[in-house]
C-alpha positions as CSV (number, residue, x, y, z in Angstrom):
1,X,-53.8,-81.8,141.8
2,X,-56.7,-80.2,140.0
3,X,-58.3,-82.2,137.3
4,X,-57.9,-80.7,133.8
5,X,-61.1,-80.1,132.0
6,X,-61.8,-80.7,128.3
7,X,-62.7,-77.9,126.0
8,X,-66.4,-78.6,126.4
9,X,-66.2,-78.4,130.1
10,X,-64.3,-75.2,130.0
11,X,-67.0,-73.7,127.8
12,X,-69.5,-73.9,130.7
13,X,-71.0,-77.3,130.4
14,X,-69.5,-78.3,133.8
15,X,-72.1,-76.0,135.3
16,X,-74.9,-78.2,134.1
17,X,-76.3,-75.6,131.7
18,X,-78.0,-77.1,128.6
19,X,-75.7,-76.8,125.5
20,X,-77.8,-78.5,122.8
21,X,-78.1,-77.2,119.3
22,X,-81.5,-75.8,120.3
23,X,-85.1,-76.3,119.1
24,X,-85.6,-76.0,115.4
25,X,-89.4,-75.8,115.9
26,X,-90.8,-73.4,118.6
27,X,-94.6,-73.3,119.0
28,X,-96.6,-70.5,120.7
29,X,-93.8,-68.1,121.4
30,X,-93.4,-64.4,121.1
31,X,-91.9,-63.4,117.7
32,X,-89.8,-60.2,117.7
33,X,-88.3,-58.6,114.6
34,X,-86.1,-55.6,114.9
35,X,-86.3,-53.3,111.9
36,X,-83.6,-50.6,111.7
37,X,-82.5,-48.2,108.9
38,X,-78.8,-48.0,108.1
39,X,-79.1,-44.2,108.0
40,X,-81.2,-41.9,110.2
41,X,-84.6,-41.0,108.8
42,X,-88.2,-40.7,109.8
43,X,-90.2,-43.3,111.7
44,X,-93.7,-43.8,110.3
45,X,-95.3,-45.8,113.1
46,X,-96.1,-45.5,116.8
47,X,-96.0,-47.9,119.7
48,X,-99.0,-50.3,119.9
49,X,-99.8,-49.8,116.2
50,X,-101.0,-52.8,114.2
51,X,-98.8,-53.4,111.1
52,X,-99.0,-55.7,108.1
53,X,-95.7,-57.1,106.6
54,X,-95.7,-54.6,103.8
55,X,-96.4,-51.6,106.2
56,X,-93.8,-48.9,106.0
57,X,-91.9,-48.6,109.3
58,X,-89.4,-45.9,108.4
59,X,-88.0,-44.0,105.5
60,X,-84.7,-42.2,104.9
61,X,-83.3,-40.1,102.1
62,X,-80.7,-42.1,100.2
63,X,-78.2,-39.2,100.2
64,X,-74.4,-39.2,100.9
65,X,-73.6,-39.0,104.6
66,X,-70.5,-38.8,106.7
67,X,-69.6,-39.1,110.4
68,X,-68.5,-36.0,112.3
69,X,-66.6,-36.9,115.5
70,X,-66.7,-34.2,118.2
71,X,-63.9,-34.5,120.8
72,X,-65.4,-33.1,123.9
73,X,-62.2,-32.9,125.9
74,X,-60.6,-30.9,123.1
75,X,-63.6,-28.7,122.5
76,X,-63.9,-27.8,126.2
77,X,-60.1,-27.7,126.7
78,X,-60.3,-29.8,129.8
79,X,-59.7,-33.5,130.7
80,X,-62.9,-35.2,131.8
81,X,-63.1,-38.6,133.5
82,X,-65.7,-41.1,132.2
83,X,-67.7,-41.0,135.4
84,X,-67.8,-37.2,135.2
85,X,-68.7,-37.1,131.5
86,X,-71.9,-39.0,132.2
87,X,-73.3,-36.0,133.9
88,X,-72.1,-33.4,131.3
89,X,-73.5,-35.0,128.1
90,X,-76.8,-33.3,127.0
91,X,-77.6,-35.4,124.0
92,X,-78.3,-39.1,123.4
93,X,-78.1,-41.4,120.4
94,X,-80.8,-40.9,117.8
95,X,-81.4,-37.2,118.8
96,X,-81.3,-34.6,116.0
97,X,-78.8,-31.8,116.6
98,X,-78.2,-28.5,114.7
99,X,-75.1,-26.3,114.3
100,X,-74.3,-24.5,117.5
101,X,-76.4,-26.8,119.8
102,X,-74.7,-27.6,123.1
103,X,-73.6,-31.2,123.3
104,X,-71.9,-31.2,126.7
105,X,-71.6,-28.6,129.5
106,X,-69.2,-28.7,132.5
107,X,-68.0,-26.2,135.1
108,X,-64.5,-24.8,134.5
109,X,-62.1,-26.2,137.2
110,X,-60.6,-23.7,139.5
111,X,-61.8,-21.1,142.0
112,X,-64.6,-19.7,139.9
113,X,-67.1,-22.6,139.5
114,X,-69.8,-20.4,138.0
115,X,-68.1,-20.3,134.5
116,X,-69.3,-23.1,132.3
117,X,-67.4,-24.9,129.5
118,X,-69.4,-26.0,126.5
119,X,-68.9,-28.2,123.5
120,X,-71.2,-27.4,120.5
121,X,-72.2,-29.3,117.4
122,X,-70.3,-28.1,114.3
123,X,-72.9,-29.6,111.9
124,X,-76.6,-30.5,111.4
125,X,-77.4,-34.2,111.8
126,X,-78.3,-37.0,114.2
127,X,-76.3,-38.3,117.1
128,X,-75.0,-41.7,116.1
129,X,-73.0,-42.7,119.1
130,X,-71.8,-41.3,122.5
131,X,-68.5,-42.7,123.8
132,X,-67.9,-42.1,127.5
133,X,-64.5,-43.7,127.4
134,X,-63.2,-41.6,124.6
135,X,-65.2,-38.5,125.5
136,X,-66.6,-38.2,121.9
137,X,-69.9,-37.6,120.3
138,X,-70.4,-39.0,116.8
139,X,-72.8,-37.2,114.6
140,X,-74.1,-38.5,111.2
141,X,-74.7,-35.7,108.7
142,X,-76.8,-36.0,105.6
143,X,-76.3,-34.1,102.4
144,X,-79.2,-32.1,101.1
145,X,-78.4,-33.2,97.5
146,X,-81.3,-35.3,96.3
147,X,-79.7,-36.2,93.0
148,X,-76.3,-37.0,91.5
149,X,-74.8,-35.5,88.4
150,X,-72.3,-37.7,86.6
151,X,-70.1,-36.2,83.9
152,X,-69.0,-38.8,81.3
153,X,-65.9,-37.9,79.3
154,X,-67.4,-39.2,76.0
155,X,-65.3,-37.0,73.6
156,X,-62.0,-38.0,75.2
157,X,-63.0,-41.7,75.1
158,X,-63.9,-41.5,71.4
159,X,-60.9,-39.4,70.4
160,X,-63.1,-36.5,69.3
161,X,-62.8,-32.8,69.7
162,X,-65.3,-31.4,72.2
163,X,-67.1,-29.5,69.4
164,X,-67.7,-32.8,67.5
165,X,-69.6,-34.5,70.4
166,X,-73.1,-33.2,69.6
167,X,-72.9,-34.7,66.1
168,X,-71.7,-38.1,67.4
169,X,-74.3,-38.2,70.2
170,X,-77.3,-40.5,69.7
171,X,-79.1,-39.3,72.8
172,X,-80.7,-36.0,73.5
173,X,-81.1,-33.8,76.7
174,X,-84.1,-35.0,78.7
175,X,-83.9,-38.6,77.5
176,X,-84.0,-41.4,80.1
177,X,-81.2,-43.9,79.8
178,X,-80.5,-47.2,81.4
179,X,-77.1,-49.0,81.9
180,X,-75.9,-50.2,78.5
181,X,-77.8,-47.7,76.4
182,X,-75.9,-46.1,73.5
183,X,-74.9,-42.5,74.1
184,X,-72.5,-41.7,71.2
185,X,-71.1,-43.5,68.2
186,X,-68.5,-42.8,65.6
187,X,-67.3,-44.6,62.5
188,X,-63.7,-45.6,61.8
189,X,-61.0,-46.9,64.0
190,X,-60.8,-45.7,67.6
191,X,-58.2,-46.9,70.1
192,X,-60.9,-47.6,72.8
193,X,-63.7,-48.4,70.4
194,X,-66.3,-46.5,68.4
195,X,-69.2,-46.6,70.9
196,X,-69.9,-45.1,74.4
197,X,-72.6,-46.6,76.5
198,X,-74.2,-45.4,79.7
199,X,-72.8,-47.0,82.8
200,X,-75.8,-45.8,84.9
201,X,-79.5,-45.1,84.8
202,X,-80.8,-41.6,84.8
203,X,-81.7,-38.7,82.6
204,X,-79.4,-36.9,80.1
205,X,-79.0,-33.3,81.3
206,X,-76.6,-31.8,78.8
207,X,-74.3,-32.6,75.9
208,X,-71.4,-30.1,76.1
209,X,-69.5,-29.0,73.0
210,X,-67.1,-27.0,75.2
211,X,-65.9,-29.7,77.6
212,X,-66.9,-32.8,75.6
213,X,-68.8,-34.5,78.3
214,X,-72.4,-35.8,78.6
215,X,-74.0,-35.1,82.0
216,X,-76.5,-37.6,83.4
217,X,-78.6,-36.9,86.4
218,X,-79.3,-39.9,88.6
219,X,-82.1,-39.4,91.1
220,X,-81.6,-41.1,94.4
221,X,-84.5,-43.3,95.6
222,X,-85.4,-43.0,99.3
223,X,-84.7,-46.0,101.6
224,X,-88.0,-47.6,102.7
225,X,-88.1,-50.1,105.6
226,X,-91.1,-52.5,105.8
227,X,-92.3,-54.3,108.9
228,X,-91.7,-57.8,107.3
229,X,-94.0,-59.3,110.0
230,X,-97.7,-59.3,110.6
231,X,-97.9,-58.0,114.2
232,X,-97.7,-55.0,116.4
233,X,-95.1,-52.2,117.1
234,X,-93.7,-53.0,120.5
235,X,-91.0,-50.3,120.6
236,X,-89.9,-47.4,118.5
237,X,-86.3,-46.5,117.9
238,X,-86.4,-42.7,117.2
239,X,-85.0,-41.9,113.8
240,X,-84.2,-45.5,112.9
241,X,-87.1,-47.9,113.1
242,X,-89.1,-50.1,115.4
243,X,-89.4,-53.5,117.1
244,X,-92.3,-55.5,115.6
245,X,-93.8,-58.3,117.7
246,X,-96.3,-61.1,117.3
247,X,-97.3,-64.5,118.8
248,X,-96.8,-67.6,116.7
249,X,-94.4,-70.3,115.7
250,X,-90.8,-70.3,114.5
251,X,-89.1,-72.8,112.3
252,X,-85.3,-72.8,111.8
253,X,-83.7,-74.1,108.6
254,X,-80.1,-75.3,107.8
255,X,-79.4,-73.1,104.8
256,X,-81.0,-69.9,103.5
257,X,-80.5,-67.8,100.4
258,X,-81.9,-64.4,99.9
259,X,-83.0,-61.7,102.3
260,X,-86.4,-61.1,104.0
261,X,-89.6,-61.8,102.2
262,X,-93.2,-62.4,103.1
263,X,-96.4,-63.6,101.5
264,X,-99.3,-66.1,101.9
265,X,-98.2,-69.7,102.4
266,X,-99.1,-72.4,99.9
267,X,-98.1,-76.0,100.8
268,X,-97.2,-78.6,98.1
269,X,-97.3,-82.1,99.7
270,X,-96.2,-84.6,97.1
271,X,-93.7,-87.4,96.8
272,X,-92.3,-86.5,93.4
273,X,-90.2,-83.5,92.6
274,X,-92.5,-80.6,91.6
275,X,-91.9,-79.4,88.0
276,X,-93.7,-76.1,88.1
277,X,-95.2,-73.8,90.8
278,X,-99.0,-73.8,90.8
279,X,-100.9,-71.2,88.8
280,X,-101.3,-67.8,90.6
281,X,-98.2,-68.4,92.8
282,X,-96.8,-64.9,92.2
283,X,-96.2,-63.1,95.4
284,X,-96.7,-66.3,97.5
285,X,-94.5,-68.4,99.7
286,X,-94.3,-72.1,98.6
287,X,-93.6,-74.9,101.0
288,X,-92.5,-78.3,99.6
289,X,-92.4,-81.4,101.8
290,X,-89.6,-83.0,99.9
291,X,-86.8,-82.4,97.4
292,X,-86.6,-79.5,94.9
293,X,-84.3,-79.2,92.0
294,X,-82.7,-76.3,90.1
295,X,-85.4,-76.3,87.4
296,X,-88.2,-75.8,90.0
297,X,-86.4,-73.0,91.8
298,X,-85.8,-71.2,88.5
299,X,-89.4,-71.7,87.5
300,X,-90.5,-70.2,90.9
301,X,-88.3,-67.1,90.4
302,X,-89.6,-66.7,86.8
303,X,-93.2,-66.9,88.1
304,X,-92.6,-64.2,90.7
305,X,-92.7,-66.4,93.8
306,X,-91.5,-64.5,96.9
307,X,-90.0,-67.5,98.7
308,X,-89.6,-71.3,98.8
309,X,-89.4,-73.5,101.9
310,X,-88.2,-77.0,101.0
311,X,-86.9,-80.0,102.9
312,X,-83.9,-80.6,100.7
313,X,-82.1,-79.9,97.5
314,X,-79.0,-80.9,95.5
315,X,-75.7,-79.2,96.1
316,X,-74.7,-79.1,92.5
317,X,-78.1,-78.0,91.3
318,X,-78.1,-75.2,93.9
319,X,-74.7,-74.0,92.7
320,X,-75.9,-74.2,89.1
321,X,-79.0,-72.2,90.0
322,X,-76.8,-69.5,91.7
323,X,-74.1,-69.6,88.9
324,X,-71.2,-69.8,91.3
325,X,-69.8,-72.1,94.1
326,X,-71.4,-71.9,97.5
327,X,-69.1,-74.1,99.6
328,X,-66.6,-71.3,100.4
329,X,-69.2,-68.9,101.8
330,X,-69.4,-68.2,105.5
331,X,-72.5,-66.0,105.3
332,X,-75.4,-66.4,102.9
333,X,-78.6,-64.5,102.8
334,X,-79.3,-60.9,101.6
335,X,-77.9,-60.4,98.2
336,X,-77.3,-64.1,97.4
337,X,-80.3,-64.3,95.1
338,X,-80.5,-60.5,94.3
339,X,-79.8,-61.0,90.6
340,X,-80.6,-58.3,88.1
341,X,-82.7,-59.0,85.1
342,X,-79.5,-59.0,83.0
343,X,-77.6,-61.4,85.2
344,X,-80.3,-63.8,86.0
345,X,-80.7,-65.7,82.7
346,X,-77.0,-66.6,82.9
347,X,-77.1,-67.6,86.6
348,X,-78.2,-71.2,86.0
349,X,-77.4,-73.5,83.2
350,X,-81.1,-74.6,83.3
351,X,-82.2,-71.1,82.1
352,X,-83.5,-71.4,78.6
353,X,-83.0,-68.6,76.1
354,X,-85.5,-65.9,76.5
355,X,-86.6,-66.9,80.0
356,X,-87.9,-63.9,81.9
357,X,-86.4,-63.8,85.4
358,X,-88.0,-61.5,87.9
359,X,-86.7,-60.1,91.2
360,X,-85.0,-61.8,94.1
361,X,-86.7,-64.5,96.2
362,X,-85.8,-66.3,99.5
363,X,-85.0,-70.0,99.6
364,X,-84.9,-71.9,103.0
365,X,-83.8,-75.5,103.2
366,X,-84.9,-77.3,106.4
367,X,-83.2,-80.6,106.2
368,X,-80.1,-80.4,104.0
369,X,-78.6,-81.8,100.8
370,X,-79.9,-85.0,99.2
371,X,-83.4,-86.5,98.9
372,X,-84.6,-85.9,102.4
373,X,-88.2,-85.6,103.5
374,X,-89.3,-82.8,105.8
375,X,-89.6,-83.6,109.5
376,X,-93.2,-84.5,110.4
377,X,-93.9,-81.9,113.1
378,X,-92.3,-79.2,111.0
379,X,-94.5,-80.0,108.0
380,X,-97.6,-80.3,110.1
381,X,-96.9,-76.8,111.5
382,X,-96.5,-75.4,108.0
383,X,-99.5,-77.2,106.6
384,X,-101.7,-75.9,109.5
385,X,-100.6,-72.3,108.6
386,X,-101.5,-72.6,104.8
387,X,-103.3,-69.6,103.5
388,X,-102.0,-67.2,106.1
389,X,-99.1,-64.7,106.1
390,X,-95.6,-66.0,106.7
391,X,-92.3,-64.2,107.0
392,X,-88.9,-65.6,105.8
393,X,-85.3,-64.5,106.7
394,X,-82.6,-66.3,104.6
395,X,-79.6,-65.0,106.6
396,X,-77.3,-67.9,107.4
397,X,-74.0,-67.5,109.2
398,X,-71.9,-70.6,110.1
399,X,-69.1,-68.9,112.1
400,X,-68.5,-66.1,114.5
401,X,-71.9,-66.5,116.0
402,X,-74.2,-69.0,114.3
403,X,-77.3,-67.6,112.6
404,X,-79.8,-69.9,111.0
405,X,-82.5,-69.0,108.5
406,X,-85.9,-68.7,110.0
407,X,-89.6,-69.0,109.1
408,X,-92.0,-66.9,111.2
409,X,-95.6,-68.0,111.4
410,X,-97.7,-65.4,113.3
411,X,-100.9,-66.9,114.7
412,X,-101.8,-64.5,117.5
413,X,-105.1,-62.6,117.7
414,X,-105.5,-59.6,115.5
415,X,-107.2,-57.5,118.1
416,X,-104.4,-57.1,120.8
417,X,-100.6,-57.0,121.0
418,X,-98.7,-60.0,122.2
419,X,-98.1,-60.5,125.9
420,X,-94.6,-59.4,127.0
421,X,-93.9,-62.9,128.5
422,X,-93.7,-66.1,126.6
423,X,-97.0,-68.0,126.3
424,X,-97.7,-70.9,128.6
425,X,-96.3,-74.3,127.5
426,X,-93.2,-76.3,127.7
427,X,-89.9,-74.5,127.9
428,X,-88.5,-74.5,124.3
429,X,-84.9,-74.5,125.6
430,X,-85.3,-77.8,127.6
431,X,-85.1,-81.5,126.6
432,X,-87.3,-84.2,128.1
433,X,-87.6,-87.9,128.0
434,X,-89.7,-89.0,125.0
435,X,-88.8,-85.9,122.9
436,X,-87.9,-86.5,119.3
437,X,-84.5,-85.1,118.3
438,X,-82.2,-85.1,115.3
439,X,-78.5,-85.7,115.5
440,X,-76.4,-83.0,113.8
441,X,-72.9,-84.5,114.0
442,X,-71.1,-87.5,112.6
443,X,-71.5,-90.5,112.7
444,X,-75.3,-90.2,113.1
445,X,-75.7,-86.9,111.2
446,X,-79.3,-86.3,110.0
447,X,-80.8,-89.3,111.8
448,X,-83.8,-89.0,114.1
449,X,-84.5,-90.7,117.4
450,X,-86.3,-90.3,120.8
451,X,-84.6,-89.3,124.0
452,X,-84.8,-92.2,126.5
453,X,-82.4,-90.9,129.2
454,X,-81.3,-87.4,130.1
455,X,-77.7,-86.4,131.0
456,X,-76.6,-87.2,134.5
457,X,-73.7,-84.8,135.1
458,X,-70.6,-84.9,132.8
459,X,-69.4,-87.9,130.9
460,X,-65.8,-88.2,129.4
461,X,-66.0,-88.9,125.7
462,X,-63.5,-90.8,123.5
463,X,-62.0,-87.4,122.6
464,X,-61.3,-86.8,126.3
465,X,-63.8,-84.0,126.3
466,X,-66.3,-83.9,129.2
467,X,-69.9,-83.2,128.1
468,X,-73.5,-83.8,128.9
469,X,-74.6,-87.0,127.1
470,X,-78.0,-88.1,126.0
471,X,-79.2,-91.7,125.4
472,X,-81.3,-91.8,122.2
473,X,-83.4,-94.6,120.7
474,X,-82.8,-94.2,117.0
475,X,-85.6,-94.9,114.5
476,X,-83.6,-97.9,113.1
477,X,-83.7,-99.5,116.6
478,X,-80.2,-98.7,117.8
479,X,-79.6,-97.1,121.2
480,X,-76.7,-94.6,121.1
481,X,-75.2,-92.0,123.3
482,X,-74.8,-88.5,121.8
483,X,-73.5,-85.3,123.3
484,X,-76.3,-82.9,124.1
485,X,-74.6,-80.2,122.0
486,X,-75.0,-82.4,118.9
487,X,-78.8,-82.7,118.8
488,X,-81.6,-80.4,117.8
489,X,-85.4,-80.8,118.0
């Protein structure tokens, strides 16, 4: 009778493939960052071009768009098998198309093979996707409207006749307004209130005494995509962006807040909790070797710091800094710290009245919650990179494909692109005797040790799961056996 395998064995560990949590510190590797627009636009770089983190990779008009699905079988009035469709499609994803352009061409079935069947594009746009299985071409169309006109029913809200609106309005055509600015005001009792404030930012276009509405024009700002990494353009994605590459080091954290940011690295090696960021820290990335609290994070954001790399922090303080619980979130990262100037002073209880809070910043925690120091090799790598450009990505996902926040430290030469293959050195995906690791599962969670014996096949654990097991000499002198999937280094 065949032996039943545990869940770990079924996952592929019985094949002898490494299944550890992976390296948290990778030295001298190729760093690659894919930068893509959410909408089709114009790419501003070419392959092989040297780019700085703030270099513009691509731009796109931030205009309304929609997807137009072209059913090729219906358009050509013929059933096409997927293997045949591959030879009839004339366009590819990312290609601009115009009204009347032929998307697919095939001979009409029957005796007269010379007659051709064609499917043409009904709109102008860019091919978003080609489905061979469904015989469809998806085209994204962009509106040519560069600005929005919002009609606000002010007279109706204030219970006024349309002709009375100009007298109640406190704004004038051509005036710039922001969200919350007063547009009209009347005295006396009104069911919905006696004031009407602007819900958006823009410019007042007209105040109509015929319809009783105030029209505000909101100009759409174009989407701008930056390189976010000091390196070279390795590949261009026409209409959408590029792949930026460099050689350097990569550090993985355990929790990230905020999106992508970059700046020059400043290291703060101190045993006590820092109270304030150093003078002139605006636009920089700060690395702290120990614990940071809510007050320090708030002070960094007030000072215009672009990012903070810290060993540890407090769970309650972090929630207070954000102004909401974090425990229920599966994905953190972009948008987590993107608080507006109006929201930010109320985000943390530590914000004093009148505190000026600037834009978003990225926070990456490398060790976890509690008063934990940063791992020695990680801190040495950061300290050796002080004064140079560093890129952060705070995206963290704990389910459906684990994604950890990352710190990219480009150190490659500035005169040539990185080599296509990984640099010489130890395989970052392999464990070796004498390697220092950290346990990431109970009952030894967070403790460090040294590998003294590598796995020899599969070992049945107390949970009846078969897995590859390491023997680790812990820093406190104990020698324990830990599943390879439960360590990182």
